[in-house]
C-alpha positions as CSV (number, residue, x, y, z in Angstrom):
1,X,-25.0,-35.6,9.8
2,X,-27.2,-38.7,10.0
3,X,-25.6,-40.3,6.9
4,X,-22.1,-39.6,7.6
5,X,-22.6,-40.8,10.9
6,X,-23.8,-44.0,9.8
7,X,-21.2,-44.6,7.3
8,X,-18.1,-43.4,9.5
9,X,-19.9,-45.7,12.6
10,X,-19.6,-48.7,10.4
11,X,-16.0,-48.0,9.3
12,X,-14.8,-47.3,13.0
13,X,-16.5,-50.1,14.2
14,X,-15.0,-52.7,11.6
15,X,-11.5,-51.3,12.5
16,X,-12.5,-51.9,16.5
17,X,-13.4,-55.0,16.1
18,X,-10.7,-56.1,13.7
19,X,-7.7,-54.6,15.7
20,X,-8.9,-53.8,19.1
21,X,-7.3,-50.3,18.4
22,X,-8.1,-48.8,15.5
23,X,-11.7,-47.5,16.0
24,X,-10.9,-45.9,18.9
25,X,-7.7,-43.6,16.9
26,X,-10.2,-42.5,14.2
27,X,-13.5,-41.9,16.3
28,X,-12.8,-38.6,17.1
29,X,-11.4,-37.4,13.4
30,X,-14.4,-38.9,11.9
31,X,-16.8,-36.9,14.2
32,X,-15.0,-33.8,13.7
33,X,-13.7,-33.9,10.2
34,X,-16.7,-36.5,9.0
35,X,-19.6,-35.5,10.7
36,X,-19.0,-32.3,11.4
37,X,-19.2,-32.1,15.5
38,X,-17.5,-29.6,17.7
39,X,-14.1,-31.2,19.5
40,X,-16.0,-30.4,22.6
41,X,-18.8,-32.9,21.8
42,X,-16.7,-35.0,19.8
43,X,-14.6,-36.2,22.9
44,X,-17.3,-37.4,24.8
45,X,-19.4,-38.7,21.7
46,X,-16.3,-40.6,20.9
47,X,-16.0,-42.2,24.5
48,X,-19.8,-43.7,24.3
49,X,-19.3,-44.7,20.9
50,X,-16.1,-46.5,21.4
51,X,-16.9,-48.1,24.8
52,X,-20.1,-49.5,23.1
53,X,-18.5,-50.9,20.5
54,X,-15.6,-52.1,22.2
55,X,-18.3,-54.1,24.8
56,X,-20.2,-55.6,21.5
57,X,-16.7,-56.3,20.1
58,X,-15.5,-58.5,22.7
59,X,-18.4,-60.7,22.7
60,X,-17.0,-63.0,20.3
61,X,-13.9,-63.3,22.7
62,X,-15.4,-63.9,25.9
63,X,-14.9,-67.6,25.8
64,X,-11.1,-67.7,25.9
65,X,-10.3,-64.8,24.2
66,X,-9.5,-62.0,27.4
67,X,-6.9,-62.2,30.2
68,X,-9.4,-61.1,32.8
69,X,-6.7,-60.5,35.4
70,X,-4.3,-58.2,33.0
71,X,-7.3,-56.5,31.9
72,X,-8.6,-55.7,35.5
73,X,-4.5,-54.5,36.4
74,X,-4.7,-52.1,33.5
75,X,-7.8,-50.9,33.8
76,X,-8.2,-50.3,37.5
77,X,-5.4,-47.2,37.6
78,X,-7.0,-46.1,34.3
79,X,-10.3,-45.1,36.0
80,X,-8.8,-42.4,38.0
81,X,-6.3,-41.1,35.3
82,X,-9.2,-41.0,32.5
83,X,-11.4,-39.2,34.6
84,X,-8.6,-36.6,35.2
85,X,-7.9,-36.5,31.6
86,X,-11.3,-35.6,30.6
87,X,-11.2,-32.6,33.2
88,X,-8.5,-31.3,32.0
89,X,-8.7,-31.8,27.9
90,X,-9.9,-28.1,27.7
91,X,-7.0,-27.0,29.2
92,X,-4.2,-27.5,26.4
93,X,-4.0,-26.3,23.3
94,X,-5.4,-28.9,20.8
95,X,-2.7,-28.4,18.0
96,X,0.2,-29.5,20.9
97,X,-1.8,-32.5,21.9
98,X,-2.2,-33.5,18.5
99,X,1.2,-33.5,17.7
100,X,2.5,-35.6,20.7
101,X,-0.6,-38.2,19.8
102,X,0.9,-38.7,16.2
103,X,4.6,-39.2,17.6
104,X,3.0,-41.5,19.9
105,X,1.3,-43.4,17.1
106,X,4.2,-43.4,15.2
107,X,6.4,-45.2,17.9
108,X,3.8,-47.8,18.6
109,X,3.0,-48.4,14.9
110,X,7.2,-49.1,13.9
111,X,7.1,-51.4,17.0
112,X,4.2,-53.2,15.9
113,X,5.6,-53.6,12.6
114,X,8.7,-54.5,13.2
115,X,8.4,-56.9,16.3
116,X,11.3,-58.0,18.5
117,X,12.4,-61.5,17.5
118,X,11.8,-62.5,21.5
119,X,8.9,-64.2,22.1
120,X,6.4,-62.3,23.9
121,X,8.6,-59.7,25.7
122,X,10.5,-59.2,28.8
123,X,7.5,-60.0,30.9
124,X,6.5,-63.3,29.4
125,X,7.5,-66.3,31.2
126,X,8.1,-69.6,29.1
127,X,4.8,-71.3,29.9
128,X,3.2,-68.3,28.3
129,X,2.2,-66.7,31.7
130,X,3.1,-63.1,33.0
131,X,6.1,-62.2,35.4
132,X,3.8,-60.3,37.9
133,X,6.8,-59.9,40.3
134,X,8.8,-57.9,37.9
135,X,6.1,-56.4,35.6
136,X,3.2,-55.6,38.0
137,X,4.3,-51.9,38.0
138,X,4.7,-51.8,34.4
139,X,1.0,-53.0,33.8
140,X,0.0,-50.5,36.5
141,X,1.9,-47.7,34.6
142,X,0.6,-48.8,31.2
143,X,-3.4,-48.6,32.4
144,X,-2.5,-45.2,34.3
145,X,-1.0,-43.6,30.9
146,X,-3.8,-45.0,28.8
147,X,-6.9,-44.2,31.1
148,X,-5.1,-40.4,30.7
149,X,-5.2,-40.7,27.3
150,X,-8.6,-41.7,26.7
151,X,-10.1,-38.9,29.0
152,X,-7.8,-36.4,27.3
153,X,-8.7,-37.1,23.4
154,X,-11.3,-39.3,23.5
155,X,-9.5,-42.5,22.6
156,X,-9.6,-45.8,23.7
157,X,-6.0,-46.0,24.1
158,X,-5.6,-49.5,22.2
159,X,-2.6,-47.9,20.1
160,X,-0.8,-47.9,23.1
161,X,-2.5,-51.1,24.9
162,X,-1.9,-53.5,21.8
163,X,1.9,-52.9,21.9
164,X,2.1,-53.1,25.6
165,X,0.2,-56.4,25.8
166,X,2.0,-57.9,23.0
167,X,5.8,-56.4,22.9
168,X,6.0,-56.0,26.8
169,X,4.0,-58.3,28.4
170,X,4.0,-61.4,26.3
171,X,0.3,-61.7,25.4
172,X,-0.4,-63.5,21.8
173,X,-2.4,-61.3,19.3
174,X,-5.5,-63.9,20.0
175,X,-5.6,-62.4,23.6
176,X,-4.4,-59.0,23.2
177,X,-7.6,-57.8,20.8
178,X,-10.3,-59.0,23.4
179,X,-8.1,-57.9,26.4
180,X,-7.8,-54.3,24.7
181,X,-11.2,-54.3,24.2
182,X,-12.3,-54.9,27.9
183,X,-9.5,-52.3,29.0
184,X,-10.9,-49.7,26.4
185,X,-14.8,-50.2,27.8
186,X,-13.4,-49.7,31.3
187,X,-11.6,-46.0,30.4
188,X,-14.3,-45.0,28.3
189,X,-16.9,-45.0,31.0
190,X,-14.6,-43.3,33.5
191,X,-13.7,-40.6,30.9
192,X,-17.1,-40.1,30.0
193,X,-18.1,-39.7,33.5
194,X,-16.5,-36.5,33.7
195,X,-18.1,-35.0,31.0
196,X,-21.8,-35.8,32.4
197,X,-23.2,-32.5,32.9
198,X,-20.7,-30.4,31.3
199,X,-21.9,-30.9,27.2
200,X,-24.9,-31.3,25.7
201,X,-24.7,-34.0,23.0
202,X,-26.6,-34.6,20.0
203,X,-27.9,-38.1,20.9
204,X,-29.5,-38.7,17.5
205,X,-26.1,-38.6,16.0
206,X,-24.6,-40.4,18.8
207,X,-27.0,-43.4,18.6
208,X,-26.5,-43.7,14.7
209,X,-23.0,-43.8,15.1
210,X,-22.8,-46.1,18.1
211,X,-25.3,-48.4,16.4
212,X,-23.4,-48.8,13.6
213,X,-20.2,-49.0,15.3
214,X,-21.6,-51.9,17.2
215,X,-22.7,-53.8,14.3
216,X,-19.7,-53.6,12.5
217,X,-17.6,-54.4,15.5
218,X,-19.4,-57.5,16.4
219,X,-19.0,-58.8,12.9
220,X,-15.4,-57.9,12.6
221,X,-14.5,-59.3,16.1
222,X,-15.7,-62.6,14.3
223,X,-13.7,-62.4,11.3
224,X,-10.8,-61.5,13.0
225,X,-10.9,-64.7,14.8
226,X,-9.9,-66.6,11.4
227,X,-6.9,-63.9,10.8
228,X,-3.2,-64.6,11.7
229,X,-1.4,-62.7,14.4
230,X,1.1,-61.5,11.6
231,X,-1.7,-60.2,9.5
232,X,-3.6,-58.3,12.7
233,X,-0.2,-56.8,14.1
234,X,1.1,-55.3,10.5
235,X,-2.5,-54.2,9.6
236,X,-2.7,-52.7,12.7
237,X,0.6,-51.0,12.3
238,X,-0.3,-49.7,8.8
239,X,-3.4,-48.0,10.0
240,X,-1.6,-46.4,13.1
241,X,1.1,-44.9,10.6
242,X,-1.5,-43.5,8.0
243,X,-3.5,-42.0,10.9
244,X,-0.3,-40.7,12.4
245,X,0.4,-39.0,9.6
246,X,-3.1,-37.2,8.9
247,X,-3.2,-36.1,12.6
248,X,0.5,-34.7,12.2
249,X,-0.4,-33.0,9.1
250,X,-3.8,-31.3,10.5
251,X,-1.8,-30.4,13.5
252,X,0.7,-28.4,11.3
253,X,-1.7,-26.9,9.1
254,X,-4.6,-26.4,12.3
């Protein structure tokens, strides 16, 4: 299990550093199908790995690459809902969850690949700021939904955060990735807290997977700063659609 954990940790971390989202989507499938970990262990392990890798990946973006106010607004409601999602993650049929998950990813991927022509979205102001008066409820709702999915499925929720930040709240991709990573750290910590004492983890595998993911996310985060918004958006969209197809297939065939 150690070698697959090392290799897949590098892949997950690199994707997380590049997109602020891809790694969190792939972590649970990588742990279950690549490492051979039971789902009950894969979800909390994913939360540890994704949270740690996101914390490292955001380091190159700390200077001017994070909208801290928006991260706090979206992250705050996610703390409670991530904890709730973790508590009920074992009460719903996994195949049903995977099917819904795949649909959400398809919608997000299509919207990111074919962005609207308007600059930033309905919450963006001409000066590049955010219209908090009208969009605060939308930001809070986004945080609550993302937090719940983080706890429920063991994902960082970046596949929802990134489209919401760029298409609705009007952030440029240069700020979106860093802000998304901060939100993922917040939600992952809250989701993992609900699992403490409920499952015994293989900390050797967790450590190898997390260390590889952190190293790769840091390197990829530096590389991503030299890429264009279009490359990152469309690369993210393709990744989401590919993973959605895989998740849907697994949900159908069991």
